[in-house]
C-alpha positions in Angstrom: 0.0 0.0 0.0 2.9 2.4 0.8 4.5 1.8 -2.6 1.1 2.4 -4.3 0.7 5.7 -2.4 4.3 6.8 -3.3 3.7 6.0 -6.9 0.5 8.0 -6.8 2.4 11.1 -5.5 4.9 10.8 -8.3 2.3 10.4 -11.0 0.2 13.3 -9.7 3.2 15.6 -9.5 4.2 14.9 -13.1 0.8 14.8 -14.7 -0.6 18.0 -13.2 -3.6 16.2 -11.8 -4.6 16.8 -8.2 -3.6 13.8 -6.2 -7.3 13.5 -5.3 -8.1 11.4 -8.3 -5.3 8.9 -7.7 -6.0 8.4 -4.0 -9.8 8.1 -4.6 -9.0 5.5 -7.2 -7.0 3.5 -4.6 -9.9 3.7 -2.2 -12.4 2.6 -4.8 -10.1 -0.3 -5.9 -9.9 -1.5 -2.3 -13.6 -1.0 -1.4 -16.9 -2.4 -2.5 -16.9 -3.8 -6.1 -13.1 -3.5 -6.0 -10.2 -5.9 -5.8 -10.5 -6.6 -2.1 -14.2 -5.9 -1.8 -13.8 -4.2 1.6 -17.2 -3.2 3.0 -17.2 0.3 4.6 -20.2 2.5 5.1 -19.4 4.6 8.3 -20.2 8.1 7.1 -19.8 9.5 10.6 -16.3 8.2 11.0 -15.4 9.4 7.5 -16.6 12.9 8.4 -14.6 13.1 11.6 -11.4 11.9 9.9 -12.1 14.2 6.9 -12.4 17.2 9.2 -9.1 16.3 11.0 -7.3 15.9 7.7 -8.7 19.2 6.4 -7.3 20.9 9.5 -3.9 19.6 8.7 -4.2 20.5 5.0 -5.3 24.1 5.8 -2.5 24.4 8.3 0.1 23.3 5.7 -1.4 25.8 3.2 -1.4 28.6 5.7 2.2 28.0 6.6 3.2 28.2 2.9 1.2 31.3 2.2 3.3 34.5 1.8 1.7 37.5 3.4 3.1 39.9 0.8 1.4 38.0 -2.0 -1.9 37.4 -0.3 -2.4 40.9 1.3 -3.6 42.6 -1.9 -5.9 39.6 -2.6 -7.8 39.7 0.8 -10.7 41.9 -0.3 -11.2 39.9 -3.5 -11.0 36.6 -1.7 -13.5 37.7 1.0 -16.0 38.6 -1.7 -15.5 35.3 -3.5 -15.9 33.4 -0.2 -19.2 35.2 0.8 -21.0 36.8 -2.1 -19.5 34.4 -4.6 -20.6 31.4 -2.6 -24.2 32.8 -2.2 -24.5 33.3 -6.0 -23.0 29.9 -6.8 -25.3 28.1 -4.3 -28.4 29.8 -5.7 -27.7 29.0 -9.4 -26.5 25.4 -8.7 -29.5 24.6 -6.5 -31.9 25.9 -9.1 -30.2 23.6 -11.7 -30.4 20.6 -9.3 -34.1 21.3 -8.7 -35.3 22.0 -12.2 -33.0 19.9 -14.3 -32.6 16.7 -12.3 -35.6 16.8 -10.1 -34.2 17.1 -6.5 -36.5 18.7 -3.9 -35.5 22.1 -2.7 -33.7 20.9 0.5 -31.7 18.4 -1.4 -30.9 20.9 -4.2 -29.8 23.5 -1.7 -27.5 21.0 0.0 -25.9 20.0 -3.4 -25.5 23.7 -4.3 -23.8 24.5 -1.0 -21.6 21.4 -1.0 -20.1 22.0 -4.4 -19.7 25.7 -4.0 -16.6 25.3 -1.9 -13.3 25.2 -3.7 -10.9 22.7 -2.2 -7.7 23.8 -0.5 -5.7 20.7 -1.2 -6.6 20.7 -4.9 -5.9 24.4 -5.3 -2.6 24.4 -3.4 -1.3 21.3 -5.2 -2.2 22.5 -8.7 -1.7 26.3 -8.5 1.8 26.1 -7.0 2.9 24.2 -10.2 1.3 26.7 -12.6 3.3 29.9 -13.3 0.6 32.6 -12.6 0.9 36.1 -11.3 1.0 36.3 -7.5 -2.2 38.4 -7.5 -4.1 35.6 -9.1 -2.7 32.7 -7.1 -3.1 34.8 -3.9 -6.8 35.3 -4.6 -7.5 31.6 -5.3 -5.4 30.3 -2.4 -7.1 32.7 0.0 -10.5 31.9 -1.3 -9.9 28.2 -0.9 -8.8 28.8 2.7 -11.7 31.1 3.5 -14.8 29.6 1.8 -14.9 26.4 3.7 -16.3 28.2 6.8 -19.5 29.7 5.2 -20.2 26.6 3.2 -20.0 24.3 6.3 -22.5 26.6 8.0 -24.9 26.4 5.0 -24.7 22.6 4.6 -25.3 22.1 8.3 -28.3 24.5 8.3 -29.8 22.9 5.2 -29.3 19.4 6.7 -31.0 20.1 10.0 -34.5 18.8 10.5 -37.3 21.3 10.4 -37.6 24.5 8.3 -34.5 26.2 7.0 -33.7 29.5 8.7 -34.5 32.8 6.9 -31.7 34.1 4.7 -30.9 37.0 7.0 -30.5 34.6 9.9 -28.0 32.5 7.9 -26.1 35.6 6.9 -25.9 36.8 10.5 -24.7 33.4 11.6 -22.1 33.2 9.0 -20.8 36.7 9.7 -20.6 36.0 13.5 -18.8 32.6 13.1 -16.3 34.1 10.6 -15.6 37.0 12.9 -15.1 34.7 15.9 -12.9 32.3 13.9 -10.8 35.1 12.4 -10.2 36.7 15.8 -9.3 33.5 17.5 -7.0 32.4 14.6 -5.1 35.7 14.5 -4.8 35.9 18.3 -3.6 32.2 18.5 -1.1 32.8 15.7 0.5 35.9 17.2 0.6 34.5 20.7 2.1 31.2 19.4 4.7 33.0 17.3 5.7 35.2 20.3 6.0 32.1 22.5 8.1 30.1 20.0 10.5 33.0 19.6 11.0 33.5 23.3 10.8 29.9 24.7 13.8 27.6 24.0 12.5 24.1 23.5 14.9 21.3 24.5 15.2 19.9 21.0 15.0 21.4 17.5 12.7 18.6 16.4 10.0 19.8 18.8 9.5 23.1 16.9 7.6 21.6 13.9 5.4 19.7 16.3 4.8 22.8 18.4 3.8 24.8 15.3 1.3 22.1 14.2 0.0 21.9 17.8 -0.7 25.6 17.8 -2.5 25.4 14.5 -4.7 22.6 15.8 -5.3 24.5 19.0 -6.6 27.4 16.9 -9.1 25.1 15.3 -10.2 23.7 18.6 -10.6 27.1 20.2 -12.5 28.4 17.2 -14.9 25.5 17.2 -15.5 25.6 21.0 -16.3 29.3 20.8 -18.9 28.5 18.1 -16.8 30.2 15.5 -15.2 28.9 12.3 -12.5 26.5 13.3 -11.4 26.2 9.7 -10.8 29.9 9.2 -9.1 30.0 12.6 -6.5 27.3 11.7 -5.8 28.9 8.3 -5.2 32.3 9.7 -3.2 31.1 12.7 -1.0 29.1 10.4 -0.5 32.0 8.0 0.7 34.2 10.9 3.1 31.5 12.0 4.4 30.9 8.5 5.1 34.6 8.1 6.8 35.1 11.5 10.5 34.7 11.9 10.3 31.4 13.8 13.3 29.2 14.7 13.8 26.3 12.3 11.3 27.7 9.8 12.3 25.4 6.9 11.9 22.3 9.1 8.5 23.6 10.3 7.3 23.9 6.7 8.8 20.6 5.6 7.1 18.8 8.5 3.8 20.4 7.8 4.1 19.5 4.1 4.7 15.8 5.0 1.8 15.7 7.3 -0.3 17.4 4.6 0.5 14.6 2.2 -0.3 11.9 4.7 -3.6 13.7 5.5 -4.6 13.8 1.8 -3.7 10.2 1.2 -5.7 8.9 4.2 -8.7 11.2 3.6 -9.0 10.4 -0.1 -8.5 6.7 0.3 -11.2 6.7 3.0 -13.6 8.6 0.8 -13.0 6.1 -2.0 -13.8 3.3 0.3 -17.1 4.9 1.3 -18.5 5.0 -2.3 -20.2 2.1 -3.9 -19.2 2.2 -7.6 -22.2 0.3 -9.1 -24.5 2.9 -7.5 -22.8 5.8 -9.3 -24.0 4.8 -12.8 -27.6 6.0 -12.2 -26.4 9.4 -11.0 -23.6 9.9 -13.6 -25.5 12.1 -16.0 -27.4 14.1 -13.3 -24.0 14.8 -11.8 -22.5 15.9 -15.1 -25.5 18.1 -15.8 -25.2 19.9 -12.4 -21.4 20.1 -12.8 -21.8 21.7 -16.2 -24.1 24.4 -14.8 -21.7 24.9 -11.9 -18.6 25.2 -14.1 -19.9 27.3 -17.0 -22.6 29.4 -15.4 -22.5 29.5 -11.6 -18.8 29.8 -11.0 -18.2 32.4 -13.8 -21.2 34.5 -12.7 -20.2 34.3 -9.0 -16.7 35.5 -10.0 -18.1 38.3 -12.2 -20.4 39.6 -9.4 -17.7 39.3 -6.7 -15.1 41.1 -8.7 -17.2 44.0 -9.9 -15.8 46.5 -7.4 -12.1 45.6 -8.2 -11.9 46.1 -11.9 -10.2 42.8 -12.5 -9.2 42.2 -16.1 -11.5 39.9 -18.0 -8.8 37.4 -18.8 -8.0 36.9 -15.1 -11.7 36.5 -14.3 -12.0 33.7 -16.9 -9.0 32.0 -15.4 -10.3 32.3 -11.9 -13.7 30.9 -13.1 -12.0 27.8 -14.5 -9.6 27.5 -11.5 -12.4 26.9 -9.0 -11.2 23.4 -8.3 -13.3 21.0 -6.3 -11.7 18.2 -4.3 -12.2 16.2 -1.2 -13.9 19.0 0.7 -17.2 18.8 -1.2 -17.2 15.0 -0.8 -16.5 15.3 3.0 -19.3 17.9 3.3 -21.6 15.5 1.4 -21.3 13.2 4.5 -23.1 15.8 6.7 -26.6 15.1 5.3 -25.8 11.3 5.5 -25.0 11.6 9.2 -28.1 13.9 9.7 -30.3 11.3 8.0 -31.6 13.6 5.3 -33.8 11.8 2.8 -31.9 11.1 -0.4 -28.5 11.8 1.2 -27.0 8.7 -0.5 -27.9 10.1 -3.9 -26.5 13.5 -2.9 -23.2 11.8 -2.0 -23.1 10.0 -5.3 -23.8 13.1 -7.4 -21.1 15.1 -5.6 -18.6 12.3 -5.9 -19.1 11.9 -9.7 -19.2 15.7 -10.2 -15.9 16.2 -8.3 -14.1 13.4 -10.1 -15.2 14.3 -13.6 -14.6 18.1 -13.4 -11.4 17.8 -11.5 -10.2 15.5 -14.3 -11.2 18.2 -16.8 -10.2 21.4 -15.0 -6.9 20.4 -13.4 -4.8 19.4 -16.4 -6.3 22.1 -18.7 -5.5 25.0 -16.3 -1.9 25.6 -17.5 -3.1 25.5 -21.1 -5.9 28.0 -20.4 -3.4 30.3 -18.7 -1.1 30.1 -21.7 -4.0 30.7 -24.1 -5.1 33.8 -22.1 -1.5 35.0 -22.1 -1.5 35.2 -18.3 2.1 34.6 -17.3 4.0 34.6 -14.0 3.9 38.4 -13.7 6.4 41.0 -14.8 9.0 39.2 -17.0 11.7 41.6 -15.8 11.1 40.8 -12.1 13.9 38.9 -10.4 13.4 35.3 -9.2 14.5 35.6 -5.5 14.5 32.6 -3.1 15.5 33.0 0.6 17.1 30.5 2.9 17.5 31.5 6.6 20.9 31.2 8.2 19.4 30.9 11.7 22.6 30.7 13.9 24.2 33.5 12.0 21.0 35.6 12.2 20.9 36.2 8.5 19.5 35.1 5.1 21.0 33.8 1.9 19.2 35.2 -1.1 19.4 33.4 -4.4 18.8 35.9 -7.2 18.2 34.9 -10.8 18.4 37.7 -13.4 16.0 37.2 -16.3 16.6 38.3 -19.9 14.3 41.4 -19.6 15.8 42.6 -16.3 17.3 46.1 -16.2 19.9 44.8 -13.8 21.8 43.7 -17.0 24.8 46.0 -17.3 24.7 47.2 -13.7 27.9 47.0 -11.6 27.8 45.3 -8.2 28.6 48.6 -6.4 25.7 50.3 -8.3 23.2 48.0 -6.6 23.6 50.2 -3.5 22.5 47.4 -1.2 21.9 48.5 2.4 24.6 48.1 4.9 24.6 44.5 6.2 23.9 43.0 2.7 26.5 42.0 0.1 26.8 40.0 -3.2 29.1 37.1 -2.2 29.0 35.0 -5.4 28.0 35.2 -9.1 27.3 32.1 -11.2 27.6 32.8 -14.9 27.5 30.1 -17.6 27.9 27.4 -15.0 31.0 29.0 -13.6 31.1 30.8 -10.2 33.3 33.6 -9.0 33.5 36.1 -6.2 32.6 39.5 -7.7 34.4 42.8 -7.3 32.5 46.1 -6.8 33.2 46.8 -10.5 31.9 43.5 -11.7 29.2 44.1 -14.4 26.1 41.9 -14.0 24.6 40.1 -17.0 21.3 38.6 -18.0 21.2 35.0 -17.0 23.5 35.5 -14.0 22.6 34.0 -10.6 23.7 35.9 -7.5 24.1 34.8 -3.9 23.4 37.7 -1.6 23.9 37.4 2.2 21.8 39.8 4.3 21.5 40.2 8.0 18.0 39.9 9.6 17.3 43.6 10.0 18.0 44.5 6.3 16.8 41.3 4.6 13.5 42.9 3.4 15.2 46.1 2.4 17.8 44.2 0.4 15.1 42.3 -1.5 13.2 45.5 -2.3 16.3 47.2 -3.6 17.2 44.2 -5.8 13.7 44.2 -7.3 13.8 47.9 -7.8 17.1 47.8 -9.7 15.8 44.8 -11.7 12.8 46.9 -12.9 14.3 50.4 -13.0 18.0 50.0 -13.5 20.8 51.6 -11.5 18.9 54.9 -11.3 15.9 53.3 -9.6 16.4 55.3 -6.4 16.3 58.6 -8.3 13.4 57.4 -10.4 11.2 56.7 -7.4 11.6 52.9 -7.6 13.2 51.7 -4.4 
């Protein structure tokens, strides 16, 4: 089984498919109608494990989210996670009611369940597609934020008795989001402060402590009747953007746990499904998914982005990049646990919809970005990667100079880096040398820049300014 899971990771990373499909396939192959014919129908256990796995996945995503990239995207992401969800639920529910004959309660549940984009699918696919940071920031933040309102809607629609009035649901969602956000931010800042000032007895305890703080944020948010999912994402984002000890090890540990959570969650969801029961609901699922993909999602993006004057090409890409994954399938277990009539059919429709449209959308996203001519941002911008030198209290910046960069022809001394930062090595045509102040930089060069903690951000800003404005960037108002 371990070898199969490792092979699935390699295939998904090379094919561009979210790992969802491969792990679900493993679960289906093991379960009913599969090779081993394992009987598993415990929806309640699946829901509990799915929630736990989602907490880990959101924590990993938050730790890897860069605040500078996501900060400009926050208003847009909030609109997509609230107004966009409401629009998507309405249109998709209407399609489920009028086109495939579900009653209104079932239709609203389906609309709410599939209106949530999946954090695991978005993180795994978008981080391999070269897109501008403003686009990836919006989509990643949306996938981290929209679980909270969708969970509230699904629970409300699955509860016995009449559904609350819309203004009651809106108020409940707003209150739970506010509580979850407050607890998540507070937990993140307190946890970061504690980790910077409390010396743990072993370095290997820091990654465990970071994940424990993230899980504590979820628990505190849920106990306070707020959104635990939003709390864990925001707490993890604060931790990931704080200067914590052993930060690379923290992220590596979280990434490994995230992979394990995905594998376990997807395999379990595959076990829960009964393949021969999917045939009757295949075309209804395709029909609802088509409306969701080509009508509901684009219209929700259009309405949500009206105040932001987002270019049409980016709106089209964001519409197609609304990837579904394990989250909708997990949410489809809520009506099963609540005993809603027709919940088995709801689960089958959601399962087929997610598999079919993930198979379509995931691999075609890079092609669509290329066709829309949406590249990775300013082609003259430098590629800068940072590795902390913790014991030396500094950072090692790796700087790649692209062909269009105005850093070409600039001497090292003309970079005018802040005191505490220096170019220590230049790699040119696979040969490395220590530069002199008079060394002229060329396109294609790779630089190693050492910067102390206090000037690390200023050094990166200066490098980017010279890359975009040349040696006169300071006098031209750029840096």
